[in-house]
C-alpha positions as CSV (number, residue, x, y, z in Angstrom):
1,X,77.5,66.1,-49.2
2,X,75.4,64.4,-46.5
3,X,72.3,65.2,-48.5
4,X,73.7,63.4,-51.5
5,X,74.6,60.3,-49.5
6,X,71.2,60.3,-47.9
7,X,69.4,60.6,-51.2
8,X,71.6,57.9,-52.7
9,X,70.9,55.6,-49.8
10,X,67.1,56.1,-50.0
11,X,67.1,55.5,-53.8
12,X,69.0,52.3,-53.5
13,X,66.7,51.1,-50.6
14,X,63.6,51.8,-52.7
15,X,65.0,50.1,-55.8
16,X,65.9,47.0,-53.7
17,X,62.3,46.8,-52.5
18,X,61.0,46.6,-56.1
19,X,63.5,44.0,-57.2
20,X,62.7,41.6,-54.3
21,X,60.6,38.7,-55.7
22,X,59.3,37.8,-52.2
23,X,56.1,39.1,-50.9
24,X,55.5,40.1,-47.3
25,X,52.8,38.7,-45.3
26,X,51.2,42.1,-45.3
27,X,51.0,42.1,-49.2
28,X,49.3,38.7,-49.0
29,X,46.5,40.3,-47.0
30,X,45.2,42.1,-50.1
31,X,44.0,38.7,-51.5
32,X,40.4,37.7,-51.2
33,X,38.6,34.5,-52.2
34,X,36.8,35.0,-55.5
35,X,39.4,37.3,-57.1
36,X,40.3,36.5,-60.7
37,X,43.7,35.3,-61.7
38,X,44.6,38.7,-63.3
39,X,43.5,40.6,-60.1
40,X,45.8,38.4,-58.0
41,X,48.8,38.8,-60.4
42,X,48.3,42.6,-60.5
43,X,48.0,43.0,-56.8
44,X,51.1,40.9,-56.1
45,X,53.0,42.4,-59.0
46,X,53.4,39.0,-60.7
47,X,56.0,37.9,-58.2
48,X,55.1,34.3,-58.2
49,X,58.1,31.9,-58.4
50,X,56.3,29.0,-59.9
51,X,53.0,28.1,-61.5
52,X,51.6,24.7,-62.3
53,X,48.3,22.7,-62.7
54,X,47.2,19.7,-60.8
55,X,44.3,17.2,-61.0
56,X,43.0,15.3,-58.1
57,X,42.5,11.6,-57.9
58,X,39.0,12.1,-56.5
59,X,37.9,14.4,-59.4
60,X,40.3,14.1,-62.3
61,X,38.0,16.2,-64.6
62,X,38.7,19.4,-62.4
63,X,41.9,21.3,-62.9
64,X,43.4,23.6,-60.3
65,X,46.1,26.2,-61.0
66,X,48.6,26.7,-58.3
67,X,50.8,29.8,-58.0
68,X,53.7,29.6,-55.6
69,X,55.0,32.8,-53.9
70,X,57.8,33.1,-51.4
71,X,57.0,35.1,-48.3
72,X,59.5,36.9,-46.2
73,X,58.9,37.7,-42.6
74,X,61.0,39.0,-39.8
75,X,61.2,37.6,-36.4
76,X,61.6,39.8,-33.4
77,X,61.5,43.6,-33.1
78,X,62.5,45.3,-36.4
79,X,63.8,42.0,-37.7
80,X,66.9,42.0,-35.5
81,X,66.6,38.4,-34.6
82,X,66.5,37.1,-38.2
83,X,64.2,36.4,-41.1
84,X,62.6,33.3,-42.5
85,X,61.2,32.5,-45.9
86,X,58.2,30.2,-46.7
87,X,56.2,29.1,-49.6
88,X,52.7,30.6,-50.0
89,X,50.1,29.0,-52.4
90,X,47.3,30.6,-54.3
91,X,44.9,28.0,-55.7
92,X,42.6,28.8,-58.6
93,X,39.7,26.9,-60.0
94,X,38.1,28.3,-63.2
95,X,40.2,31.5,-63.0
96,X,38.9,32.2,-59.5
97,X,40.9,32.3,-56.3
98,X,39.6,29.6,-54.0
99,X,42.4,29.5,-51.4
100,X,45.5,31.3,-50.5
101,X,47.8,30.5,-47.7
102,X,50.6,28.3,-46.5
103,X,50.6,24.7,-47.7
104,X,50.7,23.2,-44.2
105,X,47.5,25.1,-43.4
106,X,45.7,23.3,-46.2
107,X,46.6,20.0,-44.6
108,X,45.0,21.1,-41.3
109,X,41.9,22.6,-42.9
110,X,38.6,20.8,-42.1
111,X,37.7,20.8,-45.8
112,X,38.7,17.4,-47.3
113,X,39.0,19.0,-50.8
114,X,41.6,21.5,-49.6
115,X,43.4,18.7,-47.8
116,X,43.7,16.8,-51.1
117,X,44.6,19.9,-53.1
118,X,47.3,20.7,-50.5
119,X,48.8,17.2,-50.5
120,X,48.8,17.0,-54.3
121,X,50.1,20.5,-54.8
122,X,53.0,20.0,-52.4
123,X,53.9,16.7,-54.0
124,X,53.9,18.2,-57.5
125,X,55.8,21.3,-56.4
126,X,58.5,19.1,-54.8
127,X,59.0,17.5,-58.2
128,X,59.5,20.7,-60.1
129,X,61.2,22.8,-57.5
């Protein structure tokens, strides 16, 4: 009887992992700049919660595709102190990953292009969220 309960518990635990649309910060580490859109989608199992395009005021002819993922991370040892969720952006230009990370990191990046992409992407995401 205990074996059946243990197997049932393990099965339910595994299934809940596959149904969680959030990515862990460890999953995000498989991303590398230069990857194609399809590589990113397949590595993160197409778990993005939103996707939209932006154009920048400084270069309106360029389009950037933004994918929004939700990350889930635990605080403390074994997550006993709680969990927090955060948005995580993947930015594509011409089907190539050019940036991945948290939106607030783009605002602190020394590259002015990433600053503008971050500001524009966050403003657009707030409208459609």
